[in-house]
VOPAGU-2260 file (C-alpha; in pm, 1 decimal, decimal comma):
REM VOPAGU-2260
SITE   aa  ch    i         X         Y         Z
SITE  MET   A    0    1284,8    -599,7    1937,4
SITE  VAL   A    1    1524,4    -809,3    1728,3
SITE  ILE   A    2    1570,4   -1181,6    1801,5
SITE  CYS   A    3    1818,2   -1391,6    1603,0
SITE  PHE   A    4    1789,1   -1769,3    1586,4
SITE  ASP   A    5    1935,2   -2064,9    1397,7
SITE  CYS   A    6    1709,0   -2266,9    1170,6
SITE  SER   A    7    1757,2   -2568,2     949,9
SITE  GLU   A    8    1771,0   -2551,8     572,3
SITE  ARG   A    9    1431,6   -2722,9     570,8
SITE  THR   A   10    1278,9   -2450,5     789,6
SITE  LYS   A   11    1436,4   -2178,9     574,6
SITE  LYS   A   12    1280,7   -2334,0     262,4
SITE  ALA   A   13     945,4   -2351,8     441,5
SITE  LEU   A   14     967,2   -1981,9     527,4
SITE  ASP   A   15    1056,2   -1898,9     167,1
SITE  LYS   A   16     754,3   -2097,1      49,2
SITE  LEU   A   17     527,1   -1912,5     292,9
SITE  LEU   A   18     645,6   -1579,3     152,8
SITE  ASP   A   19     602,1   -1704,4    -201,6
SITE  ILE   A   20     246,5   -1836,6    -169,2
SITE  GLY   A   21     115,6   -1654,8     137,0
SITE  GLY   A   22       6,3   -1305,5     228,0
SITE  TYR   A   23     312,5   -1233,7     442,2
SITE  THR   A   24     528,8    -932,1     372,9
SITE  ASP   A   25     849,9   -1070,4     528,7
SITE  TYR   A   26     999,7   -1340,7     751,4
SITE  ALA   A   27     921,4   -1141,0    1065,6
SITE  GLU   A   28     548,5   -1135,3     993,9
SITE  ALA   A   29     538,5   -1506,5     910,3
SITE  VAL   A   30     723,2   -1598,3    1232,7
SITE  GLU   A   31     513,2   -1358,7    1442,8
SITE  ILE   A   32     186,4   -1509,7    1319,2
SITE  ALA   A   33     316,9   -1864,2    1355,3
SITE  VAL   A   34     412,3   -1801,1    1719,8
SITE  ALA   A   35      74,0   -1641,0    1791,3
SITE  ASN   A   36    -104,5   -1935,5    1629,7
SITE  GLN   A   37      97,2   -2191,5    1826,7
SITE  LEU   A   38      26,0   -2009,6    2152,5
SITE  ALA   A   39    -346,3   -1995,9    2075,6
SITE  LEU   A   40    -352,6   -2367,5    1990,2
SITE  GLN   A   41    -166,6   -2466,3    2306,7
SITE  GLU   A   42    -382,5   -2248,1    2531,6
SITE  HIS   A   43    -694,9   -2397,4    2374,0
SITE  ALA   A   44    -558,2   -2748,2    2427,6
SITE  ARG   A   45    -468,1   -2667,6    2789,8
SITE  ARG   A   46    -818,3   -2536,9    2864,6
SITE  SER   A   47   -1009,5   -2812,1    2683,0
SITE  GLY   A   48    -772,8   -3103,6    2728,8
SITE  GLY   A   49    -723,4   -3146,7    2357,0
SITE  LEU   A   50    -766,5   -2985,4    2016,9
SITE  LEU   A   51   -1019,4   -3075,2    1752,5
SITE  ILE   A   52   -1043,9   -2874,7    1429,9
SITE  SER   A   53   -1378,1   -2948,7    1271,8
SITE  PRO   A   54   -1643,3   -2779,6    1053,3
SITE  GLY   A   55   -1810,4   -2662,5    1373,3
SITE  SER   A   56   -1495,1   -2515,6    1516,8
SITE  SER   A   57   -1469,1   -2147,8    1603,4
SITE  LEU   A   58   -1171,4   -2121,7    1370,6
SITE  ALA   A   59   -1243,2   -1895,1    1076,3
SITE  PRO   A   60   -1309,8   -2038,0     730,3
SITE  GLY   A   61    -988,7   -2032,6     530,1
SITE  GLU   A   62    -778,1   -1979,0     840,8
SITE  ALA   A   63    -669,5   -2259,8    1076,6
SITE  GLY   A   64    -986,1   -2430,4     961,9
SITE  SER   A   65    -815,7   -2659,8     713,8
SITE  ARG   A   66    -924,2   -3007,7     819,9
SITE  ASP   A   67    -615,1   -3157,1     659,8
SITE  SER   A   68    -363,4   -2952,2     854,7
SITE  ALA   A   69    -375,6   -2652,9    1085,5
SITE  SER   A   70     -41,1   -2546,9     947,7
SITE  ARG   A   71    -145,5   -2493,4     585,4
SITE  ARG   A   72    -139,3   -2135,4     458,3
SITE  GLY   A   73    -496,3   -2061,9     394,2
SITE  GLY   A   74    -464,7   -2022,5     695,6
SITE  ALA   A   75    -295,2   -2101,8    1015,6
SITE  SER   A   76    -460,2   -1850,4    1248,4
SITE  SER   A   77    -704,7   -1944,9    1524,0
SITE  ARG   A   78    -941,5   -1698,3    1676,1
SITE  SER   A   79   -1137,1   -1695,0    1999,2
SITE  ALA   A   80   -1514,1   -1739,4    2002,1
SITE  GLU   A   81   -1580,3   -1367,1    2017,4
SITE  GLN   A   82   -1385,5   -1321,5    1691,3
SITE  THR   A   83   -1577,6   -1570,4    1477,6
SITE  ARG   A   84   -1745,4   -1305,9    1262,5
SITE  ASN   A   85   -1579,2   -1205,3     942,2
SITE  PRO   A   86   -1322,1    -940,2    1044,5
SITE  ALA   A   87   -1330,7    -799,4     691,8
SITE  SER   A   88   -1662,2    -642,0     793,9
SITE  ALA   A   89   -1484,1    -439,1    1062,8
SITE  ILE   A   90   -1345,6    -164,9     839,9
SITE  PRO   A   91   -1286,9     129,9    1077,8
SITE  GLU   A   92   -1537,7     410,3    1019,1
SITE  LEU   A   93   -1252,2     650,0     950,0
SITE  PHE   A   94   -1193,2     474,6     616,4
SITE  LEU   A   95   -1553,8     444,4     502,2
SITE  ARG   A   96   -1685,4     658,9     217,7
SITE  PRO   A   97   -1752,6    1017,1     333,7
SITE  ASP   A   98   -2071,7    1196,7     240,0
SITE  SER   A   99   -2001,4    1343,0    -104,3
SITE  ASP   A  100   -2210,2    1650,3     -13,9
SITE  ALA   A  101   -2012,4    1722,3     302,9
SITE  ALA   A  102   -1685,6    1855,0     167,5
SITE  PRO   A  103   -1453,3    2016,2     424,7
SITE  SER   A  104   -1504,6    2389,9     464,1
SITE  TRP   A  105   -1146,6    2452,4     353,2
SITE  LEU   A  106    -948,3    2264,5      86,8
SITE  ALA   A  107    -580,2    2327,9      22,6
SITE  PRO   A  108    -449,7    2449,4    -312,2
SITE  PRO   A  109    -240,1    2192,0    -503,0
SITE  PRO   A  110     134,1    2193,9    -425,7
SITE  SER   A  111     351,3    2411,5    -645,8
SITE  MET   A  112     505,4    2255,0    -953,6
SITE  GLU   A  113     819,4    2467,6    -941,9
SITE  SER   A  114    1134,2    2291,2   -1062,0
SITE  GLU   A  115     935,9    1993,4   -1190,1
SITE  ASP   A  116    1014,2    1877,6   -1540,0
SITE  GLY   A  117     832,8    1573,4   -1668,0
SITE  ASP   A  118    1044,8    1553,8   -1983,3
SITE  SER   A  119    1339,4    1398,3   -1801,6
SITE  THR   A  120    1310,3    1345,0   -1428,6
SITE  PRO   A  121    1618,4    1190,0   -1261,7
SITE  LEU   A  122    1547,6     864,5   -1080,9
SITE  ASN   A  123    1663,6    1009,2    -749,2
SITE  ARG   A  124    1381,1    1264,8    -774,1
SITE  TRP   A  125    1108,0    1009,2    -834,4
SITE  LEU   A  126     868,8     943,2    -547,6
SITE  LEU   A  127    1047,7     735,5    -284,9
SITE  GLY   A  128    1035,0     362,5    -336,7
SITE  GLN   A  129     899,6     320,2      16,9
SITE  TYR   A  130     574,5     475,0    -107,9
SITE  ASN   A  131     495,9     139,4    -260,8
SITE  LYS   A  132     116,5     107,7    -243,4
SITE  VAL   A  133    -181,3     313,6    -355,9
SITE  LEU   A  134    -458,0     170,1    -133,0
SITE  PRO   A  135    -310,0     343,5     176,6
SITE  ALA   A  136    -336,4     674,4     -12,3
SITE  LYS   A  137    -703,9     605,7     -77,7
SITE  ALA   A  138    -767,5     512,1     285,2
SITE  ASN   A  139    -582,6     814,9     420,1
SITE  CYS   A  140    -762,7    1061,0     192,6
SITE  ARG   A  141   -1084,9     927,9     341,2
SITE  ALA   A  142    -951,0     953,2     695,4
SITE  LEU   A  143    -854,4    1316,0     637,9
SITE  ALA   A  144   -1195,6    1386,6     483,1
SITE  HIS   A  145   -1364,5    1267,3     803,0
SITE  LEU   A  146   -1121,3    1438,6    1040,1
SITE  LEU   A  147   -1143,3    1771,1     854,2
SITE  LYS   A  148   -1520,0    1785,1     892,1
SITE  GLY   A  149   -1623,9    2097,8    1079,3
SITE  ARG   A  150   -1274,6    2245,4    1087,6
SITE  ASP   A  151   -1197,0    2589,3     949,3
SITE  SER   A  152    -840,2    2499,7     860,7
SITE  GLY   A  153    -609,0    2201,8     836,8
SITE  LEU   A  154    -481,9    1939,4    1077,2
SITE  PRO   A  155    -136,6    1921,2    1244,5
SITE  VAL   A  156      44,2    1674,5    1021,2
SITE  GLU   A  157     244,3    1494,8    1290,6
SITE  GLU   A  158     -57,2    1448,9    1518,6
SITE  VAL   A  159    -302,3    1342,3    1251,0
SITE  GLY   A  160     -46,3    1103,8    1100,8
SITE  VAL   A  161     -18,2     907,2    1425,7
SITE  GLN   A  162    -396,0     914,7    1472,4
SITE  ILE   A  163    -459,8     773,0    1127,1
SITE  ALA   A  164    -180,1     516,4    1160,4
SITE  CYS   A  165    -338,6     370,1    1475,6
SITE  GLN   A  166    -667,0     319,7    1290,8
SITE  ALA   A  167    -479,8     188,2     987,6
SITE  ALA   A  168    -335,6     -89,6    1207,1
SITE  ALA   A  169    -692,7    -206,2    1274,4
SITE  LEU   A  170    -769,7    -180,2     903,1
SITE  ARG   A  171    -470,3    -402,1     831,3
SITE  GLU   A  172    -627,4    -682,7    1033,4
SITE  SER   A  173    -940,6    -671,2     819,1
SITE  LEU   A  174    -736,4    -667,8     500,0
SITE  ALA   A  175    -516,1    -952,7     623,3
SITE  TRP   A  176    -830,8   -1163,9     664,4
SITE  LEU   A  177    -915,8   -1097,5     300,0
SITE  ASP   A  178    -560,7   -1191,2     202,5
SITE  ARG   A  179    -605,3   -1526,5     372,7
SITE  HIS   A  180    -959,8   -1570,0     242,3
SITE  TYR   A  181    -842,0   -1537,0    -116,5
SITE  GLY   A  182    -498,1   -1691,5     -65,5
SITE  LEU   A  183    -332,0   -1375,7    -192,9
SITE  GLY   A  184      46,4   -1388,9    -225,1
SITE  ARG   A  185     285,3   -1114,4    -128,4
SITE  ASP   A  186     252,7    -932,8    -462,1
SITE  ASP   A  187    -125,2    -906,7    -433,0
SITE  ALA   A  188    -172,5    -885,4     -54,8
SITE  LEU   A  189    -412,5    -604,4      33,6
SITE  SER   A  190    -261,2    -556,8     379,6
SITE  THR   A  191      88,1    -477,6     247,3
SITE  GLY   A  192     190,7    -122,3     331,4
SITE  PHE   A  193     -41,4     -87,8     629,9
SITE  PRO   A  194     109,5     -77,6     980,2
SITE  SER   A  195     118,0    -354,7    1237,3
SITE  GLY   A  196     -77,9    -325,6    1559,0
SITE  GLY   A  197      21,6    -402,9    1914,5
SITE  VAL   A  198     238,4    -227,5    2169,1
SITE  ASP   A  199     562,1    -332,4    1997,9
SITE  ALA   A  200     469,4    -193,4    1655,6
SITE  GLU   A  201     524,7     177,7    1717,0
SITE  LYS   A  202     796,8     197,6    1451,2
SITE  SER   A  203     561,8      43,7    1195,4
SITE  ARG   A  204     294,3     303,9    1271,9
SITE  LEU   A  205     541,8     591,4    1264,2
SITE  ARG   A  206     670,6     470,7     927,4
SITE  TYR   A  207     316,7     454,9     795,3
SITE  ALA   A  208     236,0     803,3     926,5
SITE  SER   A  209     550,9     947,1     767,4
SITE  HIS   A  210     527,1     768,5     432,2
SITE  PHE   A  211     154,6     749,8     369,4
SITE  VAL   A  212      12,0    1052,3     555,4
SITE  GLY   A  213     292,1    1307,9     567,7
SITE  SER   A  214     584,1    1447,6     762,6
SITE  ILE   A  215     783,9    1768,5     792,2
SITE  ASP   A  216    1162,8    1752,7     816,4
SITE  GLY   A  217    1397,8    1988,8     997,8
SITE  GLN   A  218    1406,6    2224,0     698,2
SITE  GLY   A  219    1028,9    2247,9     691,2
SITE  HIS   A  220     994,4    2029,2     381,0
SITE  LEU   A  221     661,9    1845,7     358,4
SITE  SER   A  222     685,4    1493,5     216,5
SITE  GLY   A  223     493,3    1168,7     180,0
SITE  LEU   A  224     291,0     985,9     -84,2
SITE  LEU   A  225     -15,7    1209,7     -46,0
SITE  VAL   A  226     198,1    1519,8     -96,3
SITE  GLY   A  227     383,5    1362,6    -387,7
SITE  LEU   A  228      55,6    1282,9    -562,6
SITE  LYS   A  229     -80,8    1630,9    -476,7
SITE  LEU   A  230    -372,6    1490,5    -281,9
SITE  VAL   A  231    -285,9    1703,6      23,6
SITE  ASN   A  232     -96,0    2024,7      87,1
SITE  ARG   A  233     -22,6    2272,5     362,5
SITE  SER   A  234    -340,6    2428,2     493,6
SITE  GLY   A  235    -213,1    2781,5     429,9
SITE  ASP   A  236    -251,2    2935,3     773,0
SITE  LYS   A  237       0,0    2710,2     946,6
SITE  ASP   A  238     307,9    2550,3     791,7
SITE  THR   A  239     267,1    2240,4    1007,9
SITE  CYS   A  240     -96,2    2173,1     912,8
SITE  ILE   A  241    -230,2    1989,3     608,7
SITE  SER   A  242    -561,8    1957,7     431,9
SITE  LEU   A  243    -694,0    1770,0     132,4
SITE  THR   A  244    -669,6    1934,3    -206,3
SITE  GLU   A  245    -977,0    1932,0    -429,6
SITE  ILE   A  246    -835,1    1629,2    -612,3
SITE  GLY   A  247    -774,3    1455,7    -279,2
SITE  TRP   A  248   -1134,8    1511,2    -174,1
SITE  ASP   A  249   -1273,5    1394,0    -507,9
SITE  PHE   A  250   -1058,8    1080,0    -484,7
SITE  ALA   A  251   -1177,1    1013,3    -128,0
SITE  VAL   A  252   -1547,6    1005,1    -216,3
SITE  LEU   A  253   -1516,0     763,8    -509,1
SITE  THR   A  254   -1646,6     415,4    -427,9
SITE  ASN   A  255   -1375,6     160,0    -350,5
SITE  PRO   A  256   -1414,3    -218,5    -396,1
SITE  ILE   A  257   -1222,8    -304,2     -77,9
SITE  LEU   A  258   -1310,8     -35,1     174,2
SITE  ASP   A  259   -1679,4     -13,0      83,7
SITE  ARG   A  260   -1771,0    -375,5      25,5
SITE  ALA   A  261   -1528,6    -575,4     236,5
SITE  ASP   A  262   -1811,9    -688,6     466,7
SITE  ASP   A  263   -1914,7    -916,4     179,1
SITE  ALA   A  264   -1586,4   -1076,6      76,8
SITE  ASP   A  265   -1729,2   -1225,1    -242,4
SITE  SER   A  266   -1827,5    -878,2    -366,1
SITE  THR   A  267   -1458,4    -794,6    -412,4
SITE  CYS   A  268   -1446,0   -1047,9    -697,6
SITE  ASN   A  269   -1107,1   -1217,2    -668,2
SITE  GLY   A  270    -992,3    -975,9    -398,9
SITE  THR   A  271    -703,9    -834,1    -600,4
SITE  GLU   A  272    -870,1    -516,9    -730,0
SITE  ARG   A  273    -768,5    -239,6    -493,8
SITE  LEU   A  274    -930,5      31,9    -703,5
SITE  THR   A  275   -1222,1      42,3    -941,6
SITE  SER   A  276   -1160,5     133,3   -1305,1
SITE  VAL   A  277   -1315,9     472,4   -1226,0
SITE  GLU   A  278   -1067,5     532,4    -944,2
SITE  ARG   A  279    -772,4     421,6   -1156,1
SITE  GLU   A  280    -867,9     642,0   -1449,1
SITE  PHE   A  281    -932,9     936,2   -1216,3
SITE  LEU   A  282    -593,0     909,5   -1047,9
SITE  LEU   A  283    -401,9     839,2   -1369,3
SITE  ASN   A  284    -563,5    1134,1   -1547,2
SITE  HIS   A  285    -461,6    1352,8   -1253,8
SITE  ILE   A  286    -104,2    1216,5   -1262,5
SITE  HIS   A  287     -87,9    1266,5   -1639,7
SITE  ARG   A  288    -197,5    1630,6   -1611,1
SITE  SER   A  289     -49,3    1746,7   -1284,5
SITE  VAL   A  290     219,8    1514,5   -1142,8
SITE  PRO   A  291     493,0    1514,2   -1410,9
SITE  THR   A  292     749,7    1335,1   -1194,0
SITE  GLU   A  293     523,5    1032,7   -1142,7
SITE  ASP   A  294     399,7    1046,2   -1500,9
SITE  PHE   A  295     758,9    1032,0   -1624,7
SITE  ALA   A  296     847,4     740,1   -1397,0
SITE  TYR   A  297     554,7     537,2   -1529,7
SITE  ARG   A  298     643,2     615,9   -1890,9
SITE  ALA   A  299    1010,9     532,4   -1839,6
SITE  ILE   A  300     923,1     193,8   -1692,6
SITE  LEU   A  301     659,5     115,8   -1956,6
SITE  ALA   A  302     907,9     204,9   -2233,3
SITE  ALA   A  303    1177,1     -16,0   -2078,9
SITE  ILE   A  304     942,1    -313,9   -2043,8
SITE  SER   A  305     824,4    -263,4   -2402,8
SITE  SER   A  306    1189,3    -282,3   -2510,8
SITE  GLY   A  307    1237,6    -617,3   -2341,0
SITE  ALA   A  308    1355,9    -514,7   -1992,4
SITE  ASN   A  309    1083,2    -718,0   -1826,3
SITE  THR   A  310    1267,7    -859,3   -1523,0
SITE  PRO   A  311    1390,5    -674,8   -1212,5
SITE  ASP   A  312    1758,0    -697,1   -1312,0
SITE  HIS   A  313    1701,6    -595,7   -1673,4
SITE  LEU   A  314    1472,0    -313,1   -1569,0
SITE  ASP   A  315    1729,1    -185,0   -1319,2
SITE  ALA   A  316    1989,8    -183,3   -1596,2
SITE  ALA   A  317    1755,8       8,3   -1827,4
SITE  LEU   A  318    1679,9     267,5   -1558,9
SITE  GLN   A  319    2048,0     340,0   -1493,3
SITE  LYS   A  320    2038,9     609,7   -1761,4
SITE  TYR   A  321    1807,6     817,8   -1543,3
SITE  ILE   A  322    2069,8     848,8   -1268,6
SITE  PRO   A  323    2267,0    1175,4   -1311,0
SITE  GLU   A  324    2644,2    1131,9   -1330,2
SITE  ASP   A  325    2706,6    1380,7   -1049,5
SITE  VAL   A  326    2514,1    1165,3    -798,5
SITE  ALA   A  327    2569,3     817,0    -943,9
SITE  SER   A  328    2858,3     735,4    -709,8
SITE  ALA   A  329    2652,7     831,9    -405,4
SITE  LEU   A  330    2350,5     618,5    -492,2
SITE  SER   A  331    2362,7     252,9    -396,2
SITE  LYS   A  332    2228,9     -35,0    -599,8
SITE  SER   A  333    1970,1     -95,0    -329,7
SITE  PHE   A  334    1839,0     259,4    -378,4
SITE  LEU   A  335    1787,7     193,1    -748,6
SITE  CYS   A  336    1611,9    -134,4    -667,0
SITE  SER   A  337    1390,1      41,3    -415,1
SITE  GLN   A  338    1294,8     317,9    -659,3
SITE  ARG   A  339    1213,8      65,2    -930,7
SITE  SER   A  340    1024,6    -167,1    -697,7
SITE  GLY   A  341     816,7     113,4    -545,6
SITE  ALA   A  342     719,6     260,0    -881,4
SITE  VAL   A  343     633,4     -82,3   -1025,8
SITE  SER   A  344     420,0    -159,7    -718,6
SITE  ARG   A  345     225,4     164,2    -756,7
SITE  MET   A  346     181,0      91,3   -1126,6
SITE  ALA   A  347      54,8    -258,8   -1044,9
SITE  ASP   A  348    -201,0    -113,8    -803,2
SITE  LEU   A  349    -314,8     120,4   -1079,7
SITE  GLY   A  350    -346,0    -165,5   -1326,0
SITE  LEU   A  351     -67,1     -53,1   -1561,9
SITE  VAL   A  352     156,2    -356,7   -1521,8
SITE  ARG   A  353     127,5    -705,6   -1383,8
SITE  ARG   A  354     388,9    -921,7   -1213,2
SITE  ILE   A  355     421,3   -1281,0   -1326,4
SITE  ARG   A  356     589,7   -1527,3   -1089,7
SITE  ASP   A  357     748,9   -1854,3   -1193,8
SITE  GLY   A  358     885,5   -1992,9    -869,7
SITE  LEU   A  359    1127,1   -1728,4    -745,6
SITE  ARG   A  360    1155,5   -1563,4   -1087,3
SITE  VAL   A  361     957,8   -1245,6   -1152,7
SITE  SER   A  362     876,9   -1080,2   -1482,6
SITE  TYR   A  363     662,5    -782,1   -1578,0
SITE  THR   A  364     400,4    -745,2   -1846,4
SITE  ILE   A  365     208,5    -436,9   -1956,9
SITE  THR   A  366    -169,8    -454,8   -1931,6
SITE  ASP   A  367    -416,4    -315,9   -2185,9
SITE  PHE   A  368    -476,4     -34,9   -1937,0
SITE  GLY   A  369    -102,3      32,6   -1931,2
SITE  ARG   A  370     -81,3      42,5   -2309,6
SITE  ALA   A  371    -363,3     296,4   -2320,7
SITE  PHE   A  372    -176,5     513,3   -2068,3
SITE  GLN   A  373     147,0     474,7   -2263,4
SITE  ALA   A  374     -26,9     591,1   -2581,6
SITE  LYS   A  375    -131,1     922,8   -2426,3
SITE  PRO   A  376      94,8    1205,3   -2546,7
SITE  PRO   A  377     280,2    1391,4   -2269,6
SITE  GLU   A  378     105,5    1713,0   -2171,0
SITE  GLY   A  379     416,0    1929,1   -2189,5
SITE  THR   A  380     677,5    2023,3   -1937,7
SITE  GLY   A  381     647,5    2164,2   -1587,4
SITE  GLY   A  382     507,3    2510,1   -1649,3
SITE  ASN   A  383     269,9    2397,0   -1921,1
SITE  ARG   A  384      91,8    2148,5   -1697,8
SITE  ARG   A  385    -191,9    2221,1   -1466,6
SITE  GLY   A  386     -89,2    2258,2   -1104,5
């Protein structure tokens, strides 16, 4: 549902500030939570005859429990008495670490590398910018590992995508609590990319299923982040079924700092590490060897930043050379921005780059981890890489 409304310049600035310092992904989420909070506060006041926010209140620490103001981001959510426990401990079982000795009986071969050329991959053939986070890939590999247990073949991609997306909406709530607990802004928010819950969030769950689990188009083409990173593939016996590849399974069983220790929020350090160094090195080594398109995108961006293109606009200008002339007129500026933004976000999750915000200005810097990746020599072109 879309509702349009007029707001003052003051309210608009307040919304912009919430997006800048809070864990909200967009205006819609900020407004939705604000309305839910106001309703909860008014219902509590109606039942009790007043509202007192105190250290003994049932409001969660770091949420609407600010004694100065219930409207401060840090947060502004109230919860009923039955929700007083830390929701970060409620990671759905589907996303917990699978038994490393209980691999599925059938793993898919890696997707073919035909027509891939890591030496010069056009920007329009990079992974879609909407695949903008890596933690959902980790979570979904685990979900597939659990769901594949005891099956002789794969899972119907459309059905399993919706099933995982519904559980991912519950996971988002746990991650959103961590976002508020640590005061994570939109760049670092753990919940970004995961679908919304509720009866009115079907489009959000379908988007998540399509982008972060997988989908098959009318021509039978399988797509999605997991496919693009070669963590899943067709099961072999049915074109509409998928299974984890060996790399996907190995990635699923690695310990994760968020999914495995979120019941103790302090164990996640500052809350911004989505992957351990072991997970990052594992996935980057795999990308370097076997996903030339993604490897090229990372190298192109790292080279551009090294040359001084360290802001969104300058980076977009530097990446223009990777748009083929025969399609340049058909590609919009927003598509270029989306491709750049998605790749940079994945690189940030993998610890290759870091965003630096100065008010509304954003710049990029390469991390030591990114420099080490940049120093690795390319492993050859398409056919010379391991599939």
